[in-house]
BAPASE-232839 format. One line per 2 residues: their letters; for each residue x, y, z of C-alpha. Coordinates in steps of 0.02 Angstrom, whole numbers, m for minus. Each point is the difference from the previous one (the first is absolute). Example, Ala and Ser with C-alpha at 12.3 -4.5 7.8 and 13.67 -1.06 7.14 Angstrom:
residues 2
AS> 615,m225,390  69,172,m33
end
This chain:
residues 344
ML> m378,m709,m240  16,175,70
NK> 185,m25,38  28,m59,m179
RV> m82,157,m66  109,108,111
VD> 157,m91,m60  m53,13,m183
RA> m32,186,22  172,24,78
VW> 85,m98,m141  m86,97,m137
SE> 35,166,83  185,m42,9
IA> 2,m55,m182  m81,164,m50
FQ> 125,94,108  148,m88,m82
VI> m67,29,m177  m24,186,31
LL> 170,12,84  91,m89,m142
FT> m86,106,m131  39,163,92
VF> 182,m43,35  25,m57,m181
IF> m61,168,m66  129,91,105
YA> 134,m129,m43  m31,15,m188
FD> m1,190,9  164,m1,96
VR> 83,m118,m125  m49,113,m145
HN> 21,167,89  84,75,m154
ST> m136,m60,m118  m164,85,m39
GT> m83,m161,m59  m149,m69,95
YV> 12,m179,m65  65,m146,102
EE> 154,m93,m60  6,m189,14
YE> 165,5,93  m78,112,133
VA> m130,m132,37  131,m138,5
FF> 118,92,117  m144,53,113
MN> m67,m179,7  172,m57,59
YA> m13,121,146  m184,m40,32
IA> 32,m188,10  140,31,125
AM> m116,111,103  m137,m134,m3
LI> 124,m130,63  49,116,141
NY> m179,49,40  m82,m170,m1
WL> 144,m115,47  139,89,94
LP> m108,116,106  m125,m129,68
KF> 120,m147,9  152,86,76
LY> m18,184,47  m170,m12,87
KK> 61,m154,93  157,94,55
RY> 117,m114,m97  112,142,m50
VP> 157,m93,m60  m87,m107,m133
FV> m101,153,m50  157,100,m36
VF> 84,m146,m89  m147,m33,m117
LL> m25,186,m28  178,16,m62
LI> m23,m152,m112  m158,74,m76
IA> 88,165,m34  146,m93,m76
AV> m122,m97,m111  m81,164,m56
IY> 169,70,m51  48,m161,m89
VE> m163,m8,m100  16,182,m47
EE> 183,m8,m54  7,m174,m78
VL> m174,m24,m71  m99,160,m27
EA> 142,110,m61  56,m138,m118
IY> m175,m3,m73  m39,185,m11
FP> 173,82,m8  115,m129,m81
TT> 116,127,m82  6,133,135
RA> m24,m46,181  18,m190,m15
GK> 167,m65,57  41,157,99
FP> m21,m15,188  m13,175,75
GV> 20,m65,177  m109,m58,144
FF> m31,175,66  m67,61,m168
NL> m118,m149,m11  m60,25,177
VA> m38,184,m36  m102,m55,m151
AM> m94,m144,81  m21,39,184
PT> m116,152,m7  m136,m100,m91
IT> 23,m155,107  3,104,159
IL> m161,92,m44  m93,m161,m43
TG> 63,m85,158  m29,151,111
FK> m182,17,m49  m29,m185,31
FG> 84,14,171  m112,148,41
WD> m153,m95,m61  42,m147,115
AF> 35,115,148  m167,89,m25
HQ> m99,m162,m3  97,m71,147
QR> m44,155,100  m183,m22,m46
KL> 7,m181,59  77,53,165
EQ> m134,133,23  m136,m129,m38
LA> 76,m121,125  8,137,131
LT> m183,44,m34  m52,m183,12
AK> 95,m19,164  m83,157,67
ES> m174,m62,m49  34,m169,79
EL> 58,80,161  m152,113,5
QY> m117,m148,m25  89,m92,139
LK> m11,148,118  m183,26,m39
SQ> m36,m185,27  74,13,175
IN> m126,131,51  m154,m110,m13
PH> 62,m140,115  70,130,121
FL> m166,93,6  m103,m160,6
FN> 102,m74,142  m23,153,111
NL> m186,14,m30  m36,m186,16
NN> 78,8,172  m117,141,44
LY> m149,m94,m73  48,m156,98
AH> 7,98,163  m174,73,m28
AL> m69,m170,m49  63,m78,161
EH> m90,135,97  m158,m23,m105
SE> 10,185,m38  m145,81,m91
KT> 129,89,m108  60,m161,m81
PD> m120,12,m151  51,181,m28
II> 184,m47,3  m30,m139,m126
LE> m96,119,m114  130,138,7
LS> 142,m126,m21  m79,m78,m154
GV> m21,171,m80  180,50,27
LR> 64,m169,m58  m106,12,m157
YM> 84,164,m41  173,m70,36
LY> m24,m159,m102  m99,61,m150
EC> 18,188,m20  185,22,42
KE> 71,m100,m145  46,160,m92
EY> 160,91,42  m97,160,37
VS> m179,34,53  m105,156,18
IQ> 45,101,154  m185,17,41
KE> m28,m188,m5  153,m30,108
VE> m58,126,130  m174,m78,3
QL> 73,m170,37  116,79,127
QN> m151,67,94  m80,m173,m5
FI> 159,m72,73  m1,131,137
QL> m178,m50,46  59,m180,13
SA> 148,53,105  m110,99,118
LQ> m85,m164,48  166,m61,69
IE> 18,149,116  m182,m3,57
DR> m22,111,154  185,17,41
GE> 26,154,m107  m44,84,m163
IH> 56,21,m180  m14,176,m68
VD> m3,17,m189  16,161,m100
VG> m8,m22,m189  16,153,m110
RM> m31,28,m184  52,m140,m117
DA> 27,35,m184  m74,m140,m107
NF> 127,39,m138  141,m81,99
QI> 49,m179,41  97,m87,139
AP> 80,m170,22  m127,m103,98
LI> 26,m60,178  134,127,43
LI> m89,100,136  m92,m147,76
VF> 162,m71,70  32,153,108
IE> m176,m4,71  8,m187,30
NA> 163,20,97  m73,143,102
VK> m153,m102,47  97,m158,35
HS> 127,79,117  m124,117,84
SS> m123,m139,36  140,m109,69
SM> 27,128,138  m66,m42,173
HD> m68,178,18  m174,56,m49
NI> 43,175,m57  29,m44,m184
HI> 0,142,m124  32,m17,m187
SI> m8,156,m108  2,m11,m191
HL> 11,152,m114  m5,m13,m188
HM> m12,135,m134  74,56,m166
EE> 109,150,m38  m3,20,m189
EE> 80,m162,m64  60,m59,171
LV> m88,m110,125  34,49,181
FQ> m29,m139,127  25,0,188
CE> m37,m139,122  32,24,185
NT> m35,m128,134  32,m26,185
YS> 116,m139,53  85,m62,155
DE> 150,m109,41  m112,m152,0
SN> m43,29,m183  184,m15,m48
AD> 39,154,m104  153,m85,m74
DL> m111,m130,m81  m113,139,m60
AH> 143,86,m90  70,m159,m75
GI> m154,m108,m25  m30,m102,m157
GL> m137,117,m63  103,158,22
LN> 154,m73,m84  m111,m61,m140
VK> m77,171,m33  170,86,7
KR> 63,m115,m137  m155,30,m105
LK> 19,188,18  182,m9,m58
LL> m49,m105,m151  m157,94,m51
YP> 41,177,54  188,26,m12
DK> 38,183,41  m189,32,6
HE> m37,m33,182  55,56,173
LK> m30,m116,147  35,49,180
VK> m31,m120,143  24,66,177
AE> m27,m68,176  m5,137,131
GD> m70,m14,176  m156,m106,m8
RY> m34,47,m181  49,m90,m159
TV> m17,105,m158  11,m40,m185
NL> 8,143,m126  m4,m38,m186
RL> 1,117,m148  m28,m86,m166
KL> m3,70,m176  m148,m84,m82
KP> m12,m62,m178  m125,87,m115
RV> m134,m112,m75  27,m37,m184
end
């Protein structure tokens, strides 16, 4: 039903466009025909001659263009175009002039060039505006398709985050359960809270920066349970302006990677440092973690989560973000500057 309404609206808008166009072009045509006259009336022959051109333009617009030109069938397009122009000249010379100018212009053929000069400006204007109308709407369709494809890709990328996050944390939960750890209930509680946010509160394209940071801190508490006594996570969160929004689940990926690859190290000296603050409209984020050869830094730089978030940043923040990822010594650092979206 909705599609039918959209189609009906498009049809009526084009009809209105054509009516206004025909009326406007006819005014200029009639004025040009009687450029030496001061009369404001419309002669019958003016309407007849203009209708001859208008019918030819309609044939070109609604038959030749869609059937041949838009389908790149150029030879039949040119052939039929010449036949239509020839028909216009024939009707004008043999029919209309015989009716309206039987004693003057009838029977005298001034030549093809003269007839083309008389007919082609009107036909060209009517056809040109229709061609422009079609090109404009085709461009809008392409933009809509591109937007739909972008939204589909974003939904797909976002849907990948939940299984990726759940897989990592279920492994951690399983390990604690096997050891009958007292922390198992806490892990389940923290995990359920983060999952609730991911599943139910992240359906919108953007969320409040304050809410995202709150959930980020909850996720960090959950991540700290994985490290236990082998190291520490230091968090420094600055001022957050409630008037700005961020795409959800962007920052969590960097922290998840840092925790995953730090905790996979055989060493106990794990250190993860997270700094987060705003500078006017920009969010400044830094995540630094220790790593060793056992943690496989190549996988860290090219993991599923990191590739995912890079794609989302390109789609959601084109030319509005700066991401630098660096591995140096025993430190792996992520620096992100992101221009946030103001709340509407």
